[in-house]
C-alpha positions in Angstrom: 163.0 183.9 121.3 161.2 185.3 117.6 159.8 181.7 117.2 158.5 181.6 120.5 157.0 184.9 120.1 154.9 183.9 117.2 153.6 180.9 119.0 152.3 183.1 121.5 150.9 185.6 119.0 149.2 182.5 117.0 145.8 182.4 118.8 145.3 186.2 118.3 143.6 186.3 114.9 142.4 182.8 115.3 140.4 183.7 118.7 139.3 187.3 117.2 137.9 185.0 114.1 135.7 182.8 116.2 134.3 186.2 118.2 133.2 187.9 115.2 131.8 184.4 113.8 129.9 184.1 117.3 128.9 188.1 117.3 127.9 187.6 113.6 125.4 184.3 114.8 123.6 186.3 117.6 123.5 189.1 115.3 121.5 187.1 113.4 119.2 185.1 116.2 118.3 188.8 117.3 117.3 190.2 113.6 115.4 186.9 113.7 113.5 187.3 117.1 113.0 191.0 116.5 111.5 190.1 112.8 109.4 187.4 114.8 107.5 189.7 116.9 107.2 192.8 114.7 105.5 190.7 112.5 103.3 189.0 115.4 102.5 192.6 116.8 101.6 193.8 113.2 99.0 190.4 112.5 97.7 191.1 115.9 97.1 194.8 115.3 95.7 194.3 111.6 93.4 191.1 113.7 94.3 188.4 111.2 93.3 185.1 112.2 96.5 183.1 112.6 99.6 185.4 113.5 101.4 182.6 114.3 101.5 182.1 110.4 103.2 185.3 109.9 105.6 184.5 112.5 106.5 181.1 111.0 107.1 182.5 107.5 109.2 185.2 109.5 111.5 182.1 111.0 111.2 180.0 107.4 112.4 183.1 105.3 115.1 184.7 107.6 118.3 184.3 106.6 122.1 185.6 107.6 122.6 187.2 104.0 119.8 189.9 103.3 119.9 188.6 99.3 119.0 184.9 100.6 116.3 186.9 102.5 115.4 188.7 99.5 115.5 185.6 96.8 113.3 183.6 99.5 110.8 185.4 100.1 110.1 186.1 96.2 109.6 182.4 95.6 107.5 182.1 99.0 105.2 185.5 97.6 104.7 183.4 94.3 104.1 180.0 95.3 102.1 181.9 98.1 99.5 183.2 95.3 99.8 180.3 92.8 98.5 178.0 95.8 95.8 179.8 96.5 94.8 180.4 93.0 94.7 176.4 92.6 93.1 176.1 96.0 89.9 178.2 94.7 89.9 176.7 92.0 89.4 172.8 93.7 87.3 174.1 96.0 85.3 175.4 93.0 85.4 172.2 90.8 85.1 169.7 94.0 83.2 172.0 96.6 80.7 168.8 97.9 83.2 166.2 97.3 85.5 165.8 100.5 87.2 162.8 99.2 87.8 164.1 95.1 88.8 167.3 97.0 91.7 165.6 98.6 92.7 163.6 96.0 93.0 167.1 94.1 95.3 168.1 96.7 97.2 165.3 96.7 98.0 165.2 92.8 98.7 168.9 93.1 101.1 168.8 96.2 102.9 165.7 94.6 103.3 167.7 91.3 104.9 170.7 93.0 107.2 168.4 95.1 108.3 167.1 91.8 109.4 170.2 90.5 111.1 171.3 94.0 113.1 168.0 93.0 113.7 169.3 89.5 115.1 173.1 90.5 118.1 174.3 92.4 117.9 177.6 94.5 114.9 178.8 96.4 112.7 178.4 92.6 112.6 175.1 94.7 111.1 177.1 97.3 108.3 178.3 95.3 106.9 175.1 94.2 107.3 173.7 97.4 105.0 177.0 98.9 102.7 176.1 95.8 102.1 172.7 97.1 101.3 173.5 100.6 99.8 176.6 100.5 96.6 174.4 99.0 96.3 172.7 102.1 96.8 176.0 104.2 93.8 177.3 102.3 92.0 174.5 102.0 92.2 171.9 105.1 90.8 174.3 107.7 87.8 175.4 105.2 87.0 171.6 104.2 84.0 171.4 106.1 82.4 174.6 105.3 83.6 175.8 101.3 81.7 179.5 101.5 84.5 180.3 104.0 87.3 179.6 101.6 87.7 183.3 100.1 88.3 184.3 103.4 90.8 181.7 104.2 92.7 182.3 101.2 92.9 186.3 101.5 93.9 185.4 105.1 96.2 182.8 104.4 98.3 185.9 101.9 97.9 188.3 103.6 99.6 186.5 106.8 102.3 185.2 104.7 102.9 188.2 103.3 102.8 190.3 106.0 105.8 187.9 107.3 107.7 188.0 103.8 107.6 192.2 103.9 108.9 192.0 107.9 111.6 189.5 106.8 112.8 191.1 103.9 113.3 194.8 105.7 114.7 193.5 108.9 117.4 191.6 106.6 117.6 194.5 104.5 118.1 197.4 106.2 119.4 196.4 110.0 122.9 195.4 109.8 122.8 194.1 106.3 124.9 191.5 105.2 125.2 191.7 101.8 125.6 188.5 100.3 127.4 190.6 96.6 130.7 190.4 99.2 130.5 186.9 99.1 130.1 186.6 95.7 133.1 188.5 94.7 135.5 186.8 97.3 134.3 183.4 95.9 135.3 185.0 92.5 138.5 186.4 93.5 139.4 182.8 95.7 138.1 180.5 92.6 140.1 183.4 89.7 143.5 183.1 92.3 143.2 179.5 93.2 143.0 178.0 89.6 145.9 180.3 88.4 147.8 179.1 91.3 147.2 175.6 90.4 148.1 176.0 87.0 151.4 177.3 87.5 152.4 175.0 89.8 151.6 172.3 87.7 151.9 173.1 84.4 155.1 172.8 83.8 155.4 169.4 85.7 153.5 166.3 86.3 149.5 165.9 87.8 149.2 162.4 89.6 145.5 161.1 88.8 144.8 161.5 92.3 145.6 165.1 92.4 143.6 165.4 89.0 140.7 164.1 90.9 141.1 166.3 94.0 141.3 169.3 91.9 138.3 168.0 89.3 135.9 167.8 92.8 137.3 171.7 93.9 136.7 173.4 90.8 132.7 171.4 90.0 132.6 173.1 93.9 133.8 176.2 93.3 131.7 176.4 89.8 128.1 175.6 91.6 128.8 177.7 94.3 129.3 180.6 92.2 125.9 180.1 90.0 124.0 179.7 93.4 125.3 182.9 94.4 124.9 184.9 91.3 121.2 183.2 91.7 120.3 185.0 95.1 122.6 187.9 94.5 120.4 189.3 91.8 117.8 189.9 93.8 119.5 192.6 96.5 121.9 194.3 93.8 120.8 196.3 90.2 124.7 195.9 89.3 124.7 192.4 90.1 121.8 191.8 88.2 122.8 194.1 85.3 126.2 191.7 84.9 124.4 188.8 85.3 125.0 187.3 81.7 128.9 188.6 82.7 129.1 186.2 85.1 127.9 183.8 83.5 130.0 184.1 80.9 133.1 183.7 83.5 131.7 181.0 84.9 131.6 179.2 81.3 135.5 180.1 80.8 136.0 178.9 83.5 134.6 175.8 82.9 136.1 175.8 79.8 139.7 176.3 80.7 139.6 173.3 83.6 138.2 170.6 80.9 141.1 171.6 78.7 143.8 171.7 81.6 142.8 168.6 82.8 142.4 166.6 79.8 146.2 168.1 78.7 147.3 166.3 82.1 145.5 163.3 81.2 147.2 162.8 77.9 150.5 163.7 79.1 150.5 161.6 81.8 149.3 158.4 79.3 152.7 158.8 77.5 155.1 157.3 80.2 156.2 154.6 77.8 159.5 154.7 77.1 158.7 155.0 73.7 156.8 158.5 74.3 159.6 159.7 76.5 161.3 162.1 73.7 157.6 163.5 72.6 156.6 164.1 76.2 160.0 165.9 76.9 159.3 168.1 73.7 155.3 169.0 75.1 157.1 169.6 78.9 159.5 171.4 77.1 156.2 173.7 75.5 154.4 173.5 79.0 157.2 175.2 80.8 157.6 178.1 78.3 153.8 178.6 78.8 154.5 178.3 82.6 157.0 181.5 82.7 153.7 184.1 81.5 152.1 183.2 85.2 155.2 183.5 87.0 154.5 187.5 87.6 151.7 189.2 88.4 148.7 186.6 89.0 146.8 188.5 91.6 142.9 189.2 91.6 142.4 192.8 91.4 141.6 194.2 88.0 144.4 195.7 86.8 146.5 193.0 87.3 144.1 190.1 85.2 144.3 192.4 82.5 148.2 193.0 82.5 147.9 188.7 82.8 145.2 188.7 79.8 147.9 190.7 77.6 150.9 188.4 78.4 148.8 185.6 77.5 148.2 187.2 74.3 151.9 187.7 73.9 152.4 184.0 74.7 149.7 182.8 72.6 151.6 184.6 69.5 154.7 183.2 70.7 153.2 179.1 70.8 153.5 178.9 67.1 156.6 179.2 66.7 158.0 177.1 69.9 156.2 174.3 68.8 157.5 174.1 64.8 161.3 174.2 67.2 160.2 171.8 69.0 158.3 169.9 66.4 161.6 169.5 64.1 163.5 165.9 64.3 160.0 163.9 65.0 160.7 161.3 62.5 157.7 159.1 62.6 154.3 159.8 61.6 152.9 158.6 65.6 155.3 160.5 67.5 154.3 163.9 65.3 150.5 162.8 65.7 151.3 162.6 69.8 153.1 165.8 69.7 150.8 167.7 67.6 147.1 166.2 69.5 149.6 167.8 72.8 150.1 170.9 71.1 146.9 171.8 70.2 145.6 170.8 73.7 148.3 173.3 75.3 147.1 176.0 72.7 143.3 175.7 73.2 144.3 175.1 77.1 146.1 178.8 76.5 143.7 180.6 74.7 140.4 179.5 77.2 142.6 180.8 80.3 143.1 184.0 78.1 139.5 184.0 77.8 138.7 183.3 81.1 141.5 185.9 82.8 139.8 188.3 80.0 136.3 188.3 81.5 137.5 188.9 85.0 139.1 191.8 84.1 136.3 193.0 82.4 133.9 191.8 85.3 133.1 195.5 87.0 134.2 198.1 84.2 131.5 200.3 83.0 129.1 198.9 79.8 128.9 195.9 78.4 131.2 194.1 75.5 129.2 192.5 72.4 130.9 189.0 74.3 128.8 189.8 77.6 125.8 190.2 75.9 125.5 186.7 74.5 123.3 185.3 76.8 125.0 181.7 78.3 122.2 179.6 80.5 123.4 177.0 83.1 121.8 173.8 82.6 121.0 172.1 84.9 121.0 167.8 85.4 117.9 166.7 85.9 116.8 163.2 86.8 113.1 162.9 86.1 112.5 159.6 87.3 113.7 160.7 90.7 111.5 163.6 90.9 108.4 161.8 89.6 109.6 159.4 92.9 109.3 162.3 94.9 105.6 163.4 93.3 104.5 160.1 94.0 105.9 159.9 97.6 104.0 163.4 98.4 101.0 162.3 96.8 100.9 159.1 98.5 101.3 160.4 101.6 98.5 163.0 101.0 96.5 160.3 100.3 97.3 158.2 103.3 97.1 161.2 105.6 93.3 162.2 104.3 92.3 158.8 104.4 92.7 158.2 108.1 91.8 161.8 108.4 87.8 161.2 106.7 88.0 157.6 108.2 88.7 158.3 111.7 86.2 161.5 112.4 89.5 163.2 114.0 89.3 166.4 114.6 92.7 167.4 114.5 93.5 165.1 111.5 93.9 168.2 109.2 96.7 169.6 111.4 98.6 166.4 110.4 98.2 166.3 106.8 98.6 170.0 107.1 102.2 169.4 108.8 102.8 166.2 106.7 102.3 168.5 103.7 104.5 171.1 104.4 107.4 169.0 105.5 107.1 166.2 102.3 106.9 169.2 100.4 110.0 171.1 102.1 112.8 168.0 102.0 111.8 166.9 98.7 114.8 168.5 97.0 116.8 168.1 100.5 120.3 166.2 99.8 119.2 163.7 102.6 115.9 164.2 103.4 115.8 161.1 106.5 118.8 162.6 108.6 116.6 165.7 108.2 113.2 164.8 109.1 115.2 162.4 112.0 116.1 165.8 112.9 113.3 167.8 112.7 111.3 165.2 114.4 113.9 165.7 118.0 113.0 169.5 117.3 109.1 169.1 117.4 110.1 166.8 120.4 111.8 169.4 122.3 109.7 172.7 121.3 106.5 170.8 122.0 106.6 170.2 125.5 108.8 173.7 126.2 105.2 175.5 124.0 103.1 174.1 126.8 105.2 175.2 129.6 105.5 178.3 128.8 102.1 178.7 127.3 100.5 177.4 130.7 103.2 178.2 133.2 104.6 181.3 131.9 102.4 183.5 129.6 99.4 182.9 132.6 101.0 185.8 134.6 101.6 187.9 131.7 100.0 190.6 130.6 100.3 192.6 127.6 102.6 192.4 124.6 106.3 193.3 126.2 105.4 190.8 128.4 104.2 188.2 126.2 108.0 189.1 124.3 109.8 188.6 127.3 108.4 185.9 128.4 108.7 183.9 124.8 112.2 184.9 124.1 114.5 182.6 126.1 112.7 179.8 124.8 112.9 180.9 121.3 116.5 181.8 121.8 117.9 178.2 122.2 116.4 176.9 119.4 117.4 180.0 116.6 120.9 179.8 118.0 120.9 176.1 117.0 119.9 176.8 113.8 123.4 178.6 113.0 124.9 175.7 113.8 125.5 173.7 110.8 125.2 170.1 112.2 122.2 171.3 114.0 120.2 173.4 111.8 117.1 170.9 111.2 116.9 170.4 115.0 116.8 174.6 115.8 114.5 174.8 112.8 112.2 171.9 113.9 112.3 173.2 117.8 111.3 176.5 116.5 108.6 176.1 114.6 107.4 173.0 117.1 107.0 176.5 119.5 105.4 179.0 117.7 102.7 176.8 116.0 101.8 175.2 119.2 102.0 178.3 121.0 99.6 179.7 118.9 100.0 183.3 119.5 96.9 185.6 118.6 94.8 188.6 120.4 93.2 188.0 122.3 94.8 184.6 123.7 93.3 181.9 125.1 94.7 179.3 126.9 93.3 175.3 126.8 94.8 173.0 127.8 93.1 169.6 125.9 93.2 172.2 122.4 97.3 172.3 123.0 97.5 168.7 123.5 95.7 167.6 120.2 97.5 170.0 118.7 100.7 168.5 119.8 99.3 164.8 118.9 99.0 166.4 115.4 102.2 167.5 115.4 103.7 164.0 116.5 101.3 162.0 113.6 102.5 164.6 110.7 106.0 164.6 111.7 105.9 160.4 111.8 104.0 160.4 108.8 106.4 161.8 107.0 109.5 160.4 108.8 108.0 156.4 107.8 107.5 158.5 103.8 110.8 159.4 103.3 112.2 155.7 105.0 110.1 153.8 102.7 110.4 156.1 99.7 114.2 157.7 100.2 116.1 159.6 97.4 119.3 159.2 96.0 121.0 159.6 99.2 119.5 156.4 100.6 118.8 154.3 97.3 121.9 152.7 95.8 119.7 152.7 92.8 118.8 156.1 92.1 122.7 157.0 93.1 123.8 154.6 89.6 120.8 156.5 87.8 122.8 159.9 88.1 125.6 157.8 87.1 123.6 156.7 84.1 122.7 160.4 83.7 125.9 161.2 84.0 127.6 159.1 81.5 124.6 159.8 78.8 125.8 163.4 78.5 128.5 161.9 75.7 125.6 160.5 74.0 124.2 164.2 73.9 126.9 165.5 73.0 127.3 163.1 70.3 123.5 163.8 69.3 122.2 166.6 70.5 121.9 170.1 68.4 125.5 171.5 67.7 124.2 174.9 68.6 125.2 176.1 72.0 126.4 172.2 73.2 129.3 173.2 74.9 128.0 175.5 77.0 125.3 172.9 78.1 127.6 169.9 78.5 130.0 171.9 80.5 127.4 173.2 83.2 125.1 169.6 83.2 128.1 167.6 83.7 129.2 169.2 87.0 125.6 170.0 88.2 125.3 166.0 87.6 128.3 165.1 88.9 127.9 167.7 92.6 124.4 166.1 92.7 126.6 162.7 93.3 128.9 164.1 95.3 125.9 165.7 97.8 124.4 162.5 97.8 127.3 159.4 97.7 128.9 161.6 100.1 132.6 160.0 100.9 131.4 157.3 98.0 131.2 159.6 95.5 134.9 159.5 95.3 134.5 155.7 93.8 132.6 157.5 91.0 135.3 160.8 89.8 137.3 158.2 87.3 134.1 158.7 85.4 133.6 162.3 85.4 136.9 162.8 84.2 136.1 160.3 81.5 132.9 161.9 80.9 134.5 165.9 80.8 137.8 164.7 78.6 135.5 162.4 76.0 132.4 164.4 75.5 134.7 168.0 75.4 136.6 166.0 72.2 133.0 164.8 70.5 131.8 168.4 71.0 134.8 169.6 68.8 135.1 166.7 66.2 131.3 167.9 65.8 132.4 171.3 65.1 135.1 170.0 62.7 133.2 167.6 60.8 131.5 170.1 59.1 134.5 171.5 57.2 135.3 167.7 56.2 134.2 166.2 52.8 131.5 163.6 52.8 133.3 160.6 53.1 135.3 161.5 55.7 132.2 162.9 57.7 130.7 159.4 57.1 133.4 157.9 58.9 133.6 160.7 61.6 129.3 160.0 62.0 130.4 156.1 62.8 132.4 157.2 65.4 130.4 159.2 67.4 127.4 157.1 66.8 129.6 154.1 68.2 130.8 156.4 71.2 126.9 157.1 71.9 126.6 153.5 72.2 129.1 153.3 74.7 128.6 155.4 77.3 124.5 154.6 76.9 125.3 150.7 77.0 125.3 148.9 80.9 129.0 147.7 82.2 128.2 144.1 80.4 127.9 145.3 77.4 130.7 147.7 77.4 133.7 145.4 76.1 131.8 144.6 73.2 131.4 148.4 72.0 134.5 149.3 73.5 136.3 147.0 70.6 133.8 148.6 68.3 135.0 152.1 69.2 138.6 150.9 68.6 137.6 150.0 65.0 135.5 152.6 64.2 138.6 155.0 65.2 141.2 153.3 63.3 139.0 153.3 60.1 138.3 156.8 60.6 142.2 157.7 61.1 142.8 156.2 58.1 140.3 158.0 56.4 140.4 161.2 57.7 143.2 163.9 56.5 142.0 166.8 58.2 144.3 167.7 61.1 142.2 169.0 63.6 139.5 166.6 63.4 142.5 163.8 63.5 143.9 165.1 66.2 140.5 164.6 68.1 140.3 161.2 66.9 143.7 160.2 68.5 142.7 161.7 71.5 139.6 159.7 71.9 141.3 156.8 71.0 144.5 157.6 73.6 141.6 157.9 76.2 139.8 154.1 75.2 143.6 152.6 75.2 144.2 154.2 78.8 144.9 151.3 81.1 142.8 153.3 84.4 140.5 154.4 82.2 136.7 153.8 83.4 136.1 152.5 79.6 138.6 150.2 79.3 138.0 146.9 78.1 139.3 143.0 80.0 142.9 142.9 79.8 142.3 140.0 77.3 140.3 142.4 74.9 143.2 144.8 75.3 146.2 143.1 74.6 144.6 141.2 72.0 145.0 143.6 69.6 148.5 144.5 69.3 147.8 147.0 66.4 145.6 148.9 68.3 147.9 149.7 71.2 149.5 152.9 72.0 152.9 151.8 70.3 155.4 152.1 67.6 152.7 149.6 65.4 150.5 152.6 65.5 152.9 154.1 63.1 151.0 152.2 60.0 147.8 152.6 61.5 147.8 156.5 61.6 148.4 158.9 58.6 149.9 161.6 60.2 150.5 164.8 58.0 
């Protein structure tokens, strides 16, 4: 009976969750509607030329989270001011040369589209705004440039008014604070990682499980960074603790890399001649895992207790390592054991640092460690950004040429719309799909705007009745923007409806003008669709996706050659950002490249540690390590057809270095790199013939004569 009672009670919490989510969606729709009409009313009262610009600004800026609204508003304001300044400069340079003016606009818009592709979060939005603001300011006055200053003042006033209204409504009326989402994300990341370590430290983790964990950890890392960069706009406390948040995220990246490397090493020691060494390392892992059997809750107090327990475990580990090391007779066994033991110690140290950083995150005062600024470096494909800029420039040149040659009065509107969407979707994960949804939204919004204007508003008098007549039309589109799969359709619907309705005071009704504007909308959206179809990004272009993979592999080359100061931080963040881009653009196909991501993380981190240890070596040993670094840089830089040859060279350089280097920590890093090269499941593994043709290099008992472990 109790079981049946539980089953019947189970839908209760689910229904409550669904109702709460629906209530939040409709609350957001209500706030957007209120902000749109407040902005429109104020624009009319202030006698601005285009109240629709204010209303569209509100629709673009509004977000369910108040921090997102403030972040978007800040970058939109900056982009608008920069765009107005550039518009004035361009018209000043080419006041009577319309063709040169359009070329200058196209080049500027292309430059902004390239910048939008390089940057993340709402900083990309600022580049987009600085691009299409030029078109919004210049195109209406291209035939009479003396009206430029008035046009710029009006556009700035309309946009700033929309930003102000959206910020006030979003931050004052039932605000949904983004800091709560950030706090929950940090707690979930912390408790989830500890649970993962607790469940897997004392056992064997299959490669598939490692890949799943890596995808999850990468997603959590980028989500924390994105939330942090937005929450700083709404919360002064988070802004003050931003260095601590970056430090916390950095510690998480480091410990997750080391932990996955440890499991890779354990998985490679599955052969019978490794059984004794592996069992001893497993005993050390089981001993370490006991510290996680206690209180691992996400509260700061529990984290502080766990940090002390991890410190105690770190002090006890050397004794456990010495006890387990006794009885290992061969140099190969001792080197395998020492490499695994050092990785385990590093995992404990980095886990303690991560737990400690989480514990002190909300304490008053800033520690010296938190004051050290850590920058999250994004991985960018500059050629992909250049192609985005070229696409935007060519689209503007084609639209501008059509406008000039055809003499179409409404060609400027088509060009303006194409400018907006070309820049707006330059950094979208799959712009072609978004443009398709936007086009469908425009196709729906245009006839409804026509019906609303000529069948409804012609019978309305006054602002209140105008609101009553337009709310039913806007309500549907705004609700669609809350659905993830239909957000593009809803956005196109709302923007098309507001743009074509063109509310102002006094209201005029001109069917011919509206029809021509509708045609210009269709022409602008179709031009954007053609541009993204012909010049797609990595989502539709396999060559660009493989460029991202090469950029990911190149991070190991940078780890071998770039300046050592801050290199570990830059490596950890850039590799994750690049792999997230691959995941976004490749979708389900990204799993095929997971092996590369794991290889890059493992090898790159070992290379960074080796370079740090190299500084303490004698000159002869440093030269041997430099040779290893040079060949590994070539290995990750080379194409697939050259990799077998470079793979052979890397093994030879490692063998020579391991015969020369006597420094134990450096020798262990070299051994770790060698095991990674000899892994039969590694993406770097050469052809089977080459791996079997060198028995002295295989991970067997013959290795005893190759290395000189102390």
